[in-house]
C-alpha positions as CSV (number, residue, x, y, z in Angstrom):
1,M,105.6,88.1,141.7
2,G,101.8,88.0,141.0
3,S,102.3,88.9,137.4
4,R,102.5,85.4,136.0
5,T,99.8,85.7,133.3
6,V,98.5,88.5,131.1
7,A,95.4,89.0,133.3
8,S,97.4,88.8,136.5
9,A,99.8,91.4,135.2
10,L,97.0,93.8,134.9
11,T,95.0,92.9,138.0
12,T,98.1,93.0,140.2
13,Q,98.7,96.6,139.3
14,V,95.1,97.5,140.1
15,Q,95.0,95.6,143.3
16,L,98.3,97.0,144.6
17,R,97.6,100.4,143.2
18,S,101.3,100.6,142.4
19,F,101.6,102.1,139.0
20,N,105.2,102.6,138.1
21,V,107.7,102.0,135.2
22,I,108.3,98.4,136.2
23,G,104.6,97.6,136.3
24,L,103.9,99.2,133.0
25,L,106.9,97.5,131.4
26,M,105.6,94.1,132.7
27,I,102.1,94.8,131.2
28,F,103.8,95.7,127.9
29,V,105.9,92.5,127.9
30,W,102.9,90.3,128.8
31,S,100.8,92.0,126.1
32,L,103.3,90.8,123.5
33,S,102.1,87.2,124.2
34,P,98.6,87.5,122.6
35,L,99.8,90.0,120.1
36,G,102.7,87.8,119.0
37,A,100.3,84.8,118.6
38,Q,97.9,86.9,116.6
39,S,100.6,88.4,114.4
40,I,101.4,85.1,112.9
41,L,97.9,84.9,111.5
42,H,98.1,88.4,110.0
43,I,101.6,88.6,108.6
44,L,100.7,87.1,105.1
45,Y,97.5,87.6,103.1
46,T,96.7,86.7,99.5
47,P,94.7,89.4,97.8
48,V,94.0,89.5,94.0
49,L,96.2,92.3,92.7
50,P,97.4,93.4,89.2
51,T,100.9,92.2,88.3
52,S,103.0,93.4,85.4
53,T,105.2,91.3,83.2
54,A,107.3,92.1,80.1
55,S,105.6,90.9,76.9
56,S,105.6,91.6,73.2
57,V,102.9,92.3,70.5
58,A,103.0,92.2,66.7
59,Y,101.1,94.7,64.6
60,M,100.6,95.5,60.9
61,N,102.9,98.0,59.2
62,S,100.6,100.6,57.8
63,R,103.5,102.4,56.0
64,Q,103.9,99.7,53.4
65,Q,103.8,100.3,49.6
66,S,100.5,100.5,47.8
67,Y,99.7,98.7,44.6
68,S,96.6,100.6,43.6
69,D,97.4,100.3,39.9
70,P,94.3,100.4,37.7
71,R,96.0,99.0,34.6
72,S,95.0,95.6,33.4
73,S,98.6,94.5,33.8
74,S,98.3,94.9,37.5
75,S,96.9,92.1,39.7
76,F,95.1,94.5,42.1
77,P,91.9,95.3,40.0
78,G,91.3,91.7,39.1
79,Q,92.3,89.9,42.2
80,W,92.4,91.9,45.4
81,F,90.0,94.8,44.7
82,N,86.9,92.5,45.0
83,S,87.9,91.7,48.6
84,L,88.6,95.4,49.3
85,A,85.2,96.3,47.9
86,I,83.4,93.8,50.1
87,E,85.3,94.9,53.2
88,M,84.8,98.6,52.6
89,G,81.1,98.1,51.7
90,S,80.7,96.2,55.0
91,M,82.4,99.0,56.9
92,L,80.2,101.7,55.3
93,I,77.0,100.0,56.4
94,A,78.2,98.5,59.6
95,P,76.0,99.0,62.7
96,T,76.5,102.2,64.7
97,E,78.0,100.3,67.6
98,V,80.8,99.2,65.2
99,K,81.4,102.6,63.8
100,I,81.8,104.3,67.2
101,S,83.8,101.3,68.5
102,S,87.5,101.5,69.0
103,M,87.8,98.4,66.8
104,D,86.5,97.5,63.3
105,I,84.4,94.4,62.5
106,N,87.6,92.3,62.2
107,G,88.9,93.3,65.7
108,N,91.6,95.7,64.4
109,V,92.3,98.7,66.5
110,K,91.3,102.0,65.0
111,I,93.7,105.0,65.0
112,P,92.0,108.4,65.7
113,Y,92.8,111.6,64.0
114,Q,95.3,113.4,66.2
115,S,93.3,116.6,65.7
116,S,90.4,115.0,67.5
117,L,92.6,114.4,70.6
118,L,94.1,117.9,70.4
119,A,90.6,119.3,70.4
120,S,90.0,118.0,73.9
121,G,93.5,117.5,75.4
122,T,96.9,119.2,75.8
123,P,100.2,117.5,74.9
124,D,102.5,116.8,77.8
125,S,106.3,117.4,77.8
126,E,106.9,114.5,75.5
127,G,104.0,115.4,73.1
128,W,101.6,112.7,74.3
129,V,97.9,113.6,74.3
130,Q,95.7,111.4,76.5
131,T,92.3,110.3,75.4
132,A,89.5,111.8,77.5
133,S,88.7,108.4,79.0
134,M,88.5,104.8,78.1
135,N,84.9,105.3,77.0
136,A,85.9,108.2,74.7
137,T,84.5,106.3,71.8
138,S,81.0,106.4,73.1
139,N,81.0,110.1,73.9
140,G,82.3,111.1,70.4
141,S,85.5,112.7,71.5
142,L,87.5,110.4,69.2
143,V,87.2,110.6,65.4
144,W,88.7,107.6,63.6
145,S,91.0,108.2,60.7
146,S,89.9,105.1,58.7
147,L,87.2,102.6,58.3
148,F,89.9,100.0,58.9
149,G,91.9,99.5,62.0
150,I,95.4,98.3,62.4
151,P,95.7,94.5,62.8
152,I,97.5,93.3,65.9
153,G,98.5,90.0,67.3
154,L,98.2,89.4,71.0
155,G,98.5,85.6,70.8
156,T,97.2,83.9,73.9
157,K,98.1,86.6,76.3
158,M,95.2,87.1,78.8
159,G,94.9,90.4,80.6
160,N,95.6,94.0,79.9
161,T,98.4,94.6,77.4
162,T,99.8,98.1,76.8
163,F,102.1,98.8,73.8
164,N,103.0,101.5,71.3
165,I,102.4,101.3,67.5
166,E,103.6,103.5,64.6
167,S,101.1,104.3,61.9
168,T,100.3,106.8,59.2
169,Y,97.1,108.1,57.6
170,I,96.0,110.8,55.2
171,E,94.3,113.8,56.7
172,L,92.3,116.2,54.5
173,S,92.1,119.9,54.7
174,C,89.0,121.0,52.7
175,N,89.1,124.7,52.1
176,N,86.8,125.4,49.1
177,K,83.5,124.3,47.7
178,T,81.9,125.5,44.5
179,L,78.4,125.1,43.0
180,E,78.0,125.4,39.2
181,S,75.2,125.0,36.7
182,L,76.2,122.6,34.0
183,E,75.9,123.2,30.3
184,P,74.5,120.4,28.0
185,D,77.1,118.2,26.4
186,G,76.1,119.0,22.9
187,P,72.6,119.2,21.4
188,N,70.1,117.1,23.3
189,G,73.1,115.9,25.4
190,A,73.2,115.3,29.1
191,R,74.6,118.0,31.3
192,I,78.1,117.1,32.3
193,N,81.2,119.0,33.6
194,F,84.7,118.6,32.3
195,T,85.9,121.8,33.9
196,Y,87.7,120.3,36.9
197,V,87.9,116.5,36.9
198,S,88.7,114.5,33.7
199,V,91.3,112.5,32.0
200,A,93.0,115.7,30.8
201,G,92.8,117.4,34.2
202,P,93.5,119.7,35.7
203,Y,92.3,117.2,38.4
204,V,93.3,114.0,36.8
205,S,90.9,111.0,36.9
206,A,91.2,107.6,35.3
207,A,88.1,108.3,33.1
208,D,86.0,111.2,32.1
209,P,82.8,111.8,33.9
210,D,79.8,109.9,32.7
211,P,76.3,111.4,32.6
212,L,75.1,108.7,35.0
213,D,77.9,109.1,37.5
214,P,76.7,110.5,40.8
215,W,80.2,111.6,41.6
216,I,83.8,111.6,40.4
217,I,87.2,112.2,42.1
218,G,90.4,113.5,40.7
219,Y,93.9,114.6,41.9
220,R,96.3,117.3,41.0
221,G,99.8,117.5,42.5
222,V,103.4,116.9,42.0
223,D,104.3,113.6,40.4
224,I,106.9,112.4,43.0
225,T,108.1,109.7,40.6
226,T,109.5,112.3,38.3
227,Y,110.2,115.1,40.8
228,N,113.7,116.6,40.5
229,D,115.5,119.7,41.4
230,T,119.1,121.1,41.4
231,D,120.6,118.4,43.6
232,G,119.9,115.7,41.0
233,S,118.0,113.3,43.3
234,A,114.9,111.6,41.9
235,Y,112.5,108.7,42.6
236,V,113.9,105.6,40.9
237,S,112.2,102.7,42.7
238,P,109.0,101.3,41.3
239,L,107.4,101.2,44.8
240,F,104.5,103.4,45.7
241,C,104.9,104.7,49.3
242,P,106.5,107.8,50.9
243,D,108.9,105.6,52.8
244,C,110.1,104.0,49.6
245,L,111.6,107.3,48.6
246,S,115.2,108.3,49.1
247,S,116.0,110.0,52.4
248,D,117.0,113.1,50.3
249,F,113.3,113.8,49.9
250,A,112.9,114.4,53.6
251,N,114.5,117.8,53.3
252,K,112.6,118.9,50.2
253,T,109.9,121.5,50.0
254,I,107.0,120.2,47.9
255,E,103.7,121.8,47.3
256,A,100.7,120.0,48.7
257,G,98.4,118.3,46.2
258,T,94.7,118.8,45.8
259,I,91.8,116.4,45.6
260,A,88.7,117.4,43.7
261,F,85.6,115.5,44.7
262,Q,82.7,116.4,42.4
263,E,79.0,115.6,42.8
264,F,76.5,115.9,40.0
265,E,73.0,116.9,41.0
266,G,70.4,115.5,38.6
267,L,70.4,114.8,34.9
268,D,68.2,117.7,33.9
269,N,69.0,121.3,34.9
270,A,72.0,119.8,36.7
271,N,74.4,121.4,39.0
272,A,77.9,120.3,40.0
273,T,79.3,120.7,43.6
274,T,83.0,120.4,43.8
275,V,84.9,120.2,47.0
276,F,88.7,120.9,47.0
277,C,90.8,119.3,49.7
278,N,94.6,119.2,50.4
279,P,95.8,115.8,51.6
280,Y,98.6,115.5,54.2
281,Q,100.3,112.4,55.3
282,R,100.3,112.2,59.1
283,Y,102.7,110.0,61.1
284,V,101.7,109.2,64.6
285,E,102.7,107.0,67.5
286,S,99.8,105.6,69.5
287,E,99.7,104.0,72.9
288,V,97.2,101.1,72.8
289,S,95.6,99.2,75.6
290,C,94.1,95.8,75.0
291,M,92.0,93.8,77.4
292,K,91.8,90.1,76.4
293,T,89.8,87.4,78.1
294,A,89.0,83.9,77.0
295,A,85.9,85.1,75.2
296,T,86.6,88.7,74.2
297,Q,89.3,91.2,73.2
298,Q,88.9,95.0,73.4
299,C,91.6,97.4,72.3
300,Q,91.7,101.2,72.2
301,V,94.2,104.0,71.7
302,T,94.7,105.7,75.0
303,A,97.3,108.3,74.0
304,Q,98.9,109.6,70.9
305,R,101.7,111.9,69.7
306,D,103.6,112.8,66.5
307,S,105.9,110.1,65.4
308,V,109.5,110.7,66.4
309,L,110.7,108.3,63.7
310,P,112.1,109.6,60.4
311,H,109.5,110.3,57.8
312,M,108.8,112.3,54.7
313,P,107.2,115.8,54.7
314,P,103.4,115.6,55.1
315,E,102.9,117.1,51.6
316,I,104.2,113.8,50.2
317,T,101.3,111.3,50.4
318,Y,100.4,108.1,48.7
319,L,98.5,110.1,46.2
320,S,101.8,111.7,45.1
321,F,102.3,108.5,43.2
322,P,100.2,108.9,40.0
323,L,99.2,105.2,39.7
324,V,97.8,105.3,43.3
325,A,95.8,108.4,42.6
326,L,94.5,106.9,39.3
327,G,93.7,103.6,41.0
328,L,91.7,105.6,43.6
329,S,89.7,107.5,40.9
330,A,89.1,104.4,38.9
331,L,88.2,101.9,41.6
332,L,86.7,103.8,44.5
333,P,83.4,104.4,42.6
334,N,83.1,100.6,42.2
335,V,83.5,99.9,45.9
336,T,79.7,99.8,46.2
337,P,77.3,99.3,43.3
338,I,75.0,102.1,42.3
339,H,71.5,100.6,42.4
340,D,68.2,102.4,42.3
341,A,70.0,105.7,42.3
342,T,71.8,104.9,45.6
343,S,75.5,105.3,46.1
344,E,76.7,104.2,49.5
345,V,80.0,106.1,49.3
346,Q,78.2,109.3,48.4
347,N,75.6,108.8,51.1
348,Y,78.3,108.2,53.7
349,L,79.6,111.7,52.9
350,V,76.3,113.6,52.7
351,Y,74.2,111.8,55.3
352,D,74.9,110.7,58.9
353,P,77.6,108.0,58.6
354,L,76.5,106.5,61.9
355,D,73.1,105.6,60.5
356,P,73.5,102.5,58.2
357,L,69.8,102.6,57.1
358,T,70.3,106.1,55.8
359,I,73.4,105.1,53.8
360,I,71.7,102.2,52.0
361,G,68.2,103.7,51.8
362,Q,68.6,107.3,50.7
363,D,68.5,108.4,47.0
364,N,71.7,110.0,45.7
365,S,71.9,113.4,43.9
366,I,71.3,112.0,40.4
367,L,67.7,111.3,41.3
368,T,66.0,114.7,41.8
369,S,62.4,113.8,41.1
370,G,60.1,111.3,42.8
371,G,60.5,110.0,46.3
372,S,62.1,112.0,49.0
373,Q,64.3,114.9,48.1
374,P,68.0,113.8,48.3
375,K,70.6,115.7,50.3
376,F,73.4,117.3,48.4
377,L,77.1,117.7,49.1
378,S,76.6,121.4,49.0
379,D,74.5,121.0,52.2
380,V,77.4,119.4,54.2
381,A,80.0,121.3,56.2
382,L,83.6,121.2,54.9
383,S,84.8,119.8,58.3
384,D,82.4,116.8,58.0
385,I,83.4,116.2,54.4
386,E,87.2,116.2,55.2
387,T,86.6,113.7,58.1
388,R,84.4,111.3,56.2
389,L,86.2,111.4,52.9
390,G,89.5,111.0,54.7
391,Q,88.2,107.8,56.4
392,I,87.3,106.4,53.0
393,L,90.6,107.3,51.4
394,N,92.6,105.8,54.2
395,A,90.6,102.6,54.1
396,F,91.3,102.3,50.3
397,V,95.0,103.0,50.8
398,Y,95.3,100.4,53.7
399,G,93.4,97.8,51.6
400,S,95.7,98.4,48.6
401,T,99.0,97.8,50.4
402,W,101.2,94.7,50.2
403,N,100.0,92.0,52.6
404,A,96.5,93.6,52.6
405,S,95.0,90.2,53.0
406,I,95.2,90.8,56.7
407,Y,92.8,93.7,56.3
408,L,90.6,92.1,53.6
409,L,90.4,88.4,54.7
410,G,90.7,88.8,58.4
411,E,93.7,86.5,58.4
412,S,96.1,86.3,61.4
413,I,99.4,88.2,61.4
414,D,101.0,84.9,62.3
415,N,100.4,83.7,58.7
416,L,102.7,86.4,57.3
417,Q,105.7,84.5,58.7
418,G,105.0,81.5,56.5
419,H,104.3,83.2,53.1
420,E,104.4,86.5,51.4
421,F,101.7,88.4,49.5
422,G,104.1,90.2,47.3
423,G,105.7,92.0,50.2
424,K,108.1,91.2,53.0
425,N,107.7,88.7,55.8
426,A,106.6,89.8,59.2
427,S,109.2,90.1,62.0
428,F,108.3,88.3,65.2
429,V,111.5,89.3,67.0
430,Q,111.1,92.1,69.5
431,A,112.4,95.2,67.8
432,T,114.0,98.3,69.2
433,R,113.2,101.8,67.8
434,A,116.2,101.6,65.6
435,D,115.1,98.2,64.3
436,I,111.7,99.6,63.4
437,V,113.2,102.5,61.4
438,A,115.2,99.9,59.4
439,M,112.2,97.6,58.9
440,I,110.0,100.5,57.7
441,Q,112.6,101.2,55.0
442,N,112.7,97.5,54.1
443,Q,108.8,97.4,54.0
444,T,108.5,94.7,56.6
445,A,104.9,93.5,56.8
446,A,104.6,93.5,60.6
447,F,106.6,94.5,63.6
448,T,106.9,93.0,67.1
449,V,107.3,95.6,69.8
450,P,107.8,95.5,73.6
451,A,104.6,95.5,75.7
452,V,103.6,95.4,79.3
453,L,101.1,92.6,80.3
454,R,99.0,93.3,83.4
455,T,97.0,90.5,84.9
456,Q,94.9,89.9,88.0
457,A,96.6,87.2,90.2
458,Q,96.4,86.0,93.8
459,V,99.7,87.0,95.3
460,Y,101.3,86.8,98.8
461,V,101.6,90.2,100.5
462,C,103.4,90.8,103.7
463,N,101.9,93.1,106.3
464,F,105.0,94.7,107.7
465,A,103.3,96.1,110.8
466,W,102.3,92.7,112.0
467,L,105.7,91.3,111.0
468,G,107.2,93.9,113.3
469,V,105.0,92.9,116.1
470,F,105.9,89.2,115.5
471,L,109.6,89.9,115.5
472,L,109.4,92.2,118.5
473,S,107.4,89.5,120.5
474,S,109.8,86.8,119.4
475,V,112.9,88.8,120.4
476,V,111.4,89.8,123.7
477,M,110.5,86.2,124.5
478,L,114.0,85.1,123.5
479,V,115.7,87.8,125.5
480,G,113.4,87.0,128.5
481,A,114.4,83.3,128.3
482,I,118.1,84.2,128.1
483,I,117.8,86.6,131.0
484,G,116.0,84.0,133.0
485,V,118.8,81.5,132.4
486,V,121.5,84.1,133.2
487,F,119.9,85.1,136.5
488,S,119.2,81.6,137.5
489,R,123.0,80.9,137.1
490,K,123.9,84.0,139.0
491,T,121.5,83.6,141.8
492,I,123.2,82.2,145.0
493,V,120.4,82.1,147.5
494,P,117.5,79.6,147.3
495,D,114.6,80.5,145.1
496,Y,112.2,81.4,147.8
497,L,110.8,84.5,146.2
498,G,107.8,82.6,144.9
499,F,106.7,82.3,148.5
500,V,107.5,85.8,149.6
501,S,104.3,86.2,151.5
502,S,105.0,83.1,153.6
503,L,108.5,84.3,154.2
504,A,107.4,87.7,155.3
505,K,104.8,86.2,157.6
506,E,107.1,83.7,159.3
507,S,110.2,85.8,159.4
508,P,111.1,87.4,162.8
509,W,112.9,90.1,160.9
510,I,109.7,91.5,159.2
511,R,107.4,93.5,161.3
512,M,103.9,93.3,159.7
513,P,101.2,95.7,160.7
514,D,98.9,94.5,163.4
515,V,95.6,94.6,161.5
516,G,93.9,91.5,162.6
517,V,93.1,88.3,160.8
518,N,90.1,89.6,158.8
519,M,92.1,91.6,156.3
520,D,92.6,90.2,152.8
521,G,96.2,89.2,151.9
522,M,96.4,91.6,149.0
523,D,95.2,94.4,151.3
524,K,98.0,93.6,153.8
525,A,100.5,93.5,151.0
526,R,99.4,96.9,149.9
527,L,100.1,98.2,153.4
528,V,103.7,97.2,153.2
529,K,104.3,97.8,149.4
530,E,106.9,100.5,150.2
531,V,108.9,98.2,152.4
532,K,112.1,97.0,150.8
533,V,113.2,93.5,151.7
534,R,116.0,91.1,150.8
535,L,116.9,87.5,151.4
536,G,120.3,88.3,152.7
537,D,122.9,88.0,155.5
538,V,121.8,89.3,158.9
539,S,124.9,88.1,160.8
540,Y,126.8,91.4,160.5
541,V,123.9,93.4,161.8
542,H,123.6,91.2,164.9
543,G,127.3,90.6,165.5
544,G,127.5,87.1,163.9
545,H,130.5,85.1,162.9
546,S,132.6,86.7,160.2
547,K,133.1,83.5,158.2
548,I,129.6,81.9,158.7
549,G,126.7,84.0,157.7
550,R,123.0,83.7,158.5
551,L,120.4,83.9,155.8
552,A,117.1,85.5,156.6
553,F,114.2,87.3,154.9
554,A,114.5,90.8,156.4
555,R,114.3,94.4,155.7
556,L,116.9,95.8,153.3
557,E,118.6,97.9,155.9
558,E,119.1,94.9,158.2
559,T,120.8,92.7,155.7
560,T,124.0,92.6,153.5
561,K,124.5,90.9,150.2
562,V,125.2,87.2,150.0
563,K,128.7,86.4,148.9
564,K,129.8,83.5,146.9
565,G,132.0,81.0,148.7
566,K,130.8,81.9,152.2
567,L,129.0,79.4,154.4
568,Y,125.5,80.3,155.5
569,V,123.0,78.8,157.9
């Protein structure tokens, strides 16, 4: 009866020294009062958490046809090549931070050589190889396949966007390098070499080497436009890309072509270094993560695997189309001007490509007297040549494809929807994998693929532990109120229990210990804490009237239960 507050529920047990189940239960019930009040304040909180929503991203199709045609009838040499030369020249001498960055100077995401990922990672069950870390670009574990990246369109989506893109690139396997002393080209003529690269071949170039050329490039391989075998299938379309071929070519066995890159060392007593590389067309699927804020956008490939979409054998490359190979040999030397015996393309191959000052400041191999001694191609490892030359070739191929203005002018992919640059319009409808296969065959300029957008937002979070405390407290309080009502309706005798000490003192049926008047009330209560009492009928014990009872506060054994309907005094 003293447990009417949280504090009294505790102090009553201590004062009575009566620790039992009922006392502990009352303490528990009363403890729900402050806990229930506090739980309301802790049920909901609003942290800033990442949230994921479905989104979409458009990106450039790198598997489009090339129009690297050096003939005067083609629009590429006179119109678009100048822009390509400016962009490639900018990429060659870009700052080191740009070259190691996961994006080019136009904000396009670079695709790494898959071999660079396999060198430091192991494919999972689905073939994915994760990058070492998000800062893999700075520690050199990723080697980019091109000077150009793949243009993407995030729109106004702020946050971290993850999506997959399909792309292709040429990867070189350089397996041989020769060094020869050149014979004079006739009496008093310059030393020049027609043994490997020339108009007549065997490694075909658009022009014969000139005595002042620091280098020349040629290609030898199957002409896929005239290729035929016993089944009668042949290339009949005037488009230059592996995906432009009939699907019958996917099952053919074709010998890989060979690129011959030849460097001439000096005008007098000259040598020629020739590097032979086999090109292979690689098709990859890359997982890209882009973080976009109001001021910046940073994208990087985070995983890569072999493409699971249909594609041609790797031996069929863009160079398998003769006009593309001729365009490469005719136009690539003009990407950067040769001035003061400096060729930036050549210096990119033989010197450190991460040092722009070296690329624009070092003499090339033609100048062998005066100034500092130049470095020669014969001094460079084949693995470095195949990486660097592959990056240049892929940039040239990307910049010669239809709709290459996105690469060359930094235009937005959104502009492709309004007009064409000789190719197909972009698709801004979210595509399935089957849709992408069809659009690659149709040479669609850009695809739109599903993406996941993760943003940081303030959200409501429920603490279920505090919610449980709140519900338990509320239920117990409700049950307690209901029980109180039920027992108040069932109670027959007057509600005197609140004054039990007074009743015990004044009742002749209770024999209290004679301990004097100087003992505290709680001490006296403790002396009789084991005595069981009841407000009941004492008439039966003392021979009272059978129909009229007598209510008294007495010991349990001296009373009987009160009955409803009986009269009491």
